[in-house]
N, C-alpha and C positions, 0 to 999 in steps of 0.2 A: 838300097837298104838290105842289111843282113838279117834275115828272119831270126837268127839265133840271138840277136840282141833283144828280142821280145821275150819276156820271162817265160811264157808258157810254151815257147818253142826252143828254149835254150838247151834242152836235153837232146834235141835231135842232132843227127850228124849233118855234115855239110851235104852229103849225098841225099839225105832225107829232105833237107830244105830245098835243094835243087829240084827234087821230085814234085814238091807241092807249090813251088813259086809260080808256075803258070796259072794257078787258080786265082792269083791276086792281080788286081788291076790298079794302076796308079791314076789318081784323080787329083787335080789341083783346085784350090778354092781361094779366091781373093778375100782380103779382110772384110769382115761383116757379112760374107756370103753364107747362106744357109746350106748346111750339108743335108739335113733332113728336118722335118717339122713334126711336132707332136701330132700323133694320129696317122702319120704316113705308114704305109705298109713296110714291114721290117724285112726287106729283101736282101739286106747286106749287113755284114759285120765289118767294122772299120778299125784300122790301126793308123795312128799318126806317124808319119815318116819325118816331116819337118813342120815346124810351126806349133800353134796352140789352138785347141778347139774347146769352146766352153759349152757345157750342158746346162740348159736353162728351162725354166717353166715360168708361166705367168701367175702372179698372185691374184687373189680375188679382186683386188682393186686395179688390176691390169699392169702392175709393175713387174719388170723382169727380175727374176731371182736366179743367180748363178749357183747351180748345185755342185758343179765340179769343173775343174780345168784339166783337160787331157793333154799330156805332154808327149814328146816323141817316144816311140816304142810302147805306148799304152794303147789299149783298145777301147772302143765305145760302141754302143748299139748292140751289145752282145746278148743281154737278157732277152730283149725282144726278138732278136734273130734266132736264138735257141728255141724260144717258146712259140714263135710265130704270131705273137700279138702285135698291134701297132706300137710304134715307138712312143714311150710314155713322156718324152721331153723333146726339146729342140736341141740341135747341135749346130753351132755357129762358129765360123773361123774368127779367132781373135786377131789374127794377122794372116798374111799370105801363107798358105799352108799346103802341104802335100800329104795325102792319105792313101793308104792301100785299102782296098775293099775286096771282100770275098763273098760270093753269094751263099745263101742258106744251103742250097743244093751242094755246092762244092765244099762248104764248111763240114757238112756231114760226111762227105767223102774223106776228108782229112781225118775226122774223128774215127771213122771206121778203120782207116789205115793205121792211125796212131792213137789208140784209146786213152793213153796217158794225158793227151792234150785236154781231154774233158776235165780231169781232176784239177789240172793247173788253172784252167779258165774258171771252173766252179769256185775255187778258193779265192781267186781275184774278184770275182763277182760278189761273193759274200762280203768281202771288205768294202767294195764300192757301195753296195746297198746299205751297209751300216753307216758309212760316211754320209750318204745322202739323207738317211733317217736322222742322224745326229744334227746335220745342218738345218733341216726343217724344224727339229725340236728346239734347237738353240734359238732360231729366229722367233719361235713362239714363246719361249720361256725366259731367255736370258736378256739382261740389259745390254744396250748397244756396245758399251766399252768392252764388256766381256766377250761379245760376239766378235768384235774386230780383233781383239787380242788373240783369241783362240784361232781365228782365221789366219793371221800373220804367222803364228807359231806353226800351224799345220802346214802351210805352204812352204815355210822355210825348212822344216824338217823333211818334207818330201823332196824339195829341190836340192838341198845341200845340208845334210844333217851335221856335218863337221863344222862348217862355218856359219850355219844359220843364215844363209844368203839366198833370197828368193831370186832365182836366176832368169827372171823375165820381168818385163815392165808391167806394172799395175797402175791404172789410173784411179783417182778417187772415186770415179763412177763405178769402176769394176769392184772396188772394195765395198761400196754402198750396195751394189747389186748382190754381192755374195753374202753380205751381213744383213740384208733385208732392212736397209735404212735409207735415209736421204743422203745426197752427195754433200750437203752442208754439214750434216752430222759427221759424216766420214772425214771431212776436212778438219773439223774441230777436234775430233778424237785423235787423228794422226798427228796433228800439231801438238796436242797434249803429250802424247807418247814421246815425241821428239824432244820436247822441252824437259821431260823427265829423264832423258838420256837412255830410254829403253830401246829406241830404234834410230837408225839414220836412213835418209832417203837421198838418192842421187839420180835425178832424171827418171823418176818412176821406178827405180830399183831399190828394194828394201833390204837392210841387213839388221838382224836382231843383235843388239849390243848387250842387253841385260835380259837373258832368258828367264831367270827367276823372277825378276821384277815384273816382266810382262805376263808371266804365268799367274801372278797374283790377281791381275785384272781378268784373267781367263777363267776364274772360278767364281 
């Protein structure tokens, strides 16, 4: 993995990346394996190299809610690692995945050596926290069709803003967990969107065909 592919290291030179690369350790996780659990000590900051990691929390009734899906070259566990408080959520491999991790001690060595990294990470963390807040607010306040439409648009724009193609497989259970609903409701809603010609689905991969039409459901 080239560290310069990670946005907050992109301004570093190849020599700089070579200098800090020994601080990172490669770890593999099988599908459904826990990377860390809510309440664990925040000893590490992680970057996805290959695969997908989902950030989850348990609802009051014990249901899993997916707050975020972390894709290659994105980091997770950063807020807790910076502040030194326990991880506020779970991180679970959605598929066989490879991650890089750096200890809190070595992270601060990198920041001392390259202070601009702090600003890049802080900006990314602000966006991530807003997204998590919006997710929880939508679950509490929006109707299910609106939540699922907004979710599909968000993932498509993040994955492939030009083609609106979600470039990884999503099960109906994944969608239900991210939208805070049941899998039955997820199936009915996705079927409705397909019948209306708003989306197409091929083996769990979604493409937005009518962005404006789907956006109407997202409001």
